[in-house]
C-alpha positions in Angstrom: 96.3 97.1 80.5 98.3 96.7 83.8 97.4 99.7 86.1 100.0 100.8 88.7 99.2 99.9 92.4 100.5 102.9 94.2 101.9 106.5 93.6 104.2 108.5 96.1 103.9 112.3 95.6 102.1 114.1 92.9 102.6 116.9 90.2 100.7 120.3 90.8 99.3 120.9 87.1 95.6 120.1 85.1 97.1 120.6 81.5 95.3 118.6 78.8 98.8 117.4 77.8 99.4 115.8 81.1 95.9 114.5 81.5 96.4 112.7 78.2 100.0 111.2 79.7 98.6 110.1 82.9 95.5 108.8 81.8 96.4 107.2 78.3 100.2 106.1 78.7 100.3 105.4 82.5 96.7 104.0 82.3 94.8 106.0 85.4 91.2 106.2 85.1 89.6 109.6 85.5 87.3 109.7 88.5 86.5 113.4 89.3 87.0 116.6 87.1 86.5 120.1 88.4 86.5 122.3 84.9 89.7 123.4 84.1 91.3 123.5 87.6 91.6 120.1 88.4 91.3 116.5 87.5 91.8 113.6 89.9 92.6 109.9 88.7 92.8 106.5 90.0 95.0 103.4 89.4 91.7 101.6 90.1 89.8 100.9 93.8 90.0 104.4 95.1 88.4 107.8 94.6 91.8 109.1 93.9 95.7 108.2 93.7 96.6 111.4 91.6 95.0 114.9 91.1 96.4 117.5 88.8 95.3 120.8 89.7 96.2 124.6 89.2 94.5 125.6 92.7 97.6 127.3 93.8 100.1 127.3 90.8 98.0 128.6 88.2 100.3 131.0 86.0 103.2 130.4 88.5 106.7 129.4 87.2 108.5 126.2 88.0 111.1 126.2 90.7 114.5 128.1 89.8 117.2 125.1 89.2 118.9 124.4 92.4 116.0 125.2 94.6 113.9 122.8 96.4 110.3 121.4 94.8 109.0 118.0 93.9 112.2 115.6 92.7 109.8 113.3 91.1 106.6 111.3 91.3 107.2 107.2 91.8 104.6 105.1 91.1 104.7 101.4 92.1 103.7 98.7 89.4 102.6 95.2 91.0 105.4 93.0 89.3 107.5 92.9 86.1 105.1 92.3 83.8 103.3 95.2 84.3 106.1 97.4 84.6 107.1 95.8 80.9 104.2 96.8 79.8 104.3 100.4 81.3 107.7 100.2 79.2 106.1 99.2 75.9 103.7 101.9 76.1 105.9 104.6 76.9 107.7 103.5 73.9 104.8 103.2 71.6 104.1 106.5 72.6 107.5 107.8 71.8 108.2 109.2 75.4 112.1 109.2 76.1 113.5 107.9 79.2 115.8 109.7 81.3 117.5 106.8 83.0 116.6 103.1 83.9 118.3 101.3 86.6 118.6 98.0 88.5 119.0 98.9 92.2 118.6 95.2 93.7 115.7 95.6 95.6 113.6 97.3 93.0 113.6 98.0 88.7 113.0 101.5 87.8 112.3 103.9 84.8 112.7 107.5 85.2 111.3 110.0 82.7 109.7 113.6 82.5 106.1 114.4 82.2 104.4 116.6 79.6 104.9 119.6 82.3 108.6 118.8 83.1 107.6 117.0 86.5 110.2 113.9 87.0 108.4 110.3 87.1 109.6 107.2 88.5 107.7 103.8 87.3 109.1 101.0 89.5 108.2 97.5 90.5 109.9 96.0 93.8 111.4 92.8 94.0 110.3 90.2 96.7 112.4 91.0 100.0 113.9 87.4 100.0 115.6 88.4 96.5 117.0 91.5 97.9 121.1 91.6 97.9 122.4 91.8 101.3 125.7 92.3 102.7 127.2 89.5 105.0 126.1 91.6 107.9 122.4 91.3 106.8 122.2 95.1 105.8 120.6 95.9 102.1 123.3 96.0 99.5 121.6 98.4 97.2 122.8 98.8 93.8 122.7 101.4 90.8 123.1 98.7 88.0 122.0 99.1 84.1 118.3 97.9 83.5 118.1 95.5 80.5 115.1 97.2 78.6 115.0 94.5 76.1 114.5 91.7 78.6 112.1 93.9 80.5 110.0 94.6 77.5 109.9 90.6 76.8 108.5 90.4 80.4 105.1 92.6 79.2 102.1 90.3 78.5 101.1 89.7 75.0 98.7 92.2 73.5 95.0 90.9 73.4 
């Protein structure tokens, strides 16, 4: 299984369904547990990249619509094949995508974790491949991502 490289932001939950999602579907490894209060997960080579906990939120409610809060967690994959493998695991787990975009500089999958937190799975293109305007500034776009082509990039199961 191809593991993500980096995660930005973190949800604030420790429910078994979120643990199963991040561990079994996205491929994180459990590195430490604190009873039913917290679990720390790693994408490899670090004590934790993601912490799921209820230290400040146990019994709390999600932010009301239209208020500030976590928009989404962004998980960086090392290459297109790894992102394709992640997409295959999402499909196999029956997890619905909220969106999928080609931004020119990156390709991204958008979904919601079992506790309602937004999640972005993405891979960056090499900087030499980024689209640019004639003056050299980035020409980011939001185009439809070809999911079948991305799935075709996933490595064969072994």
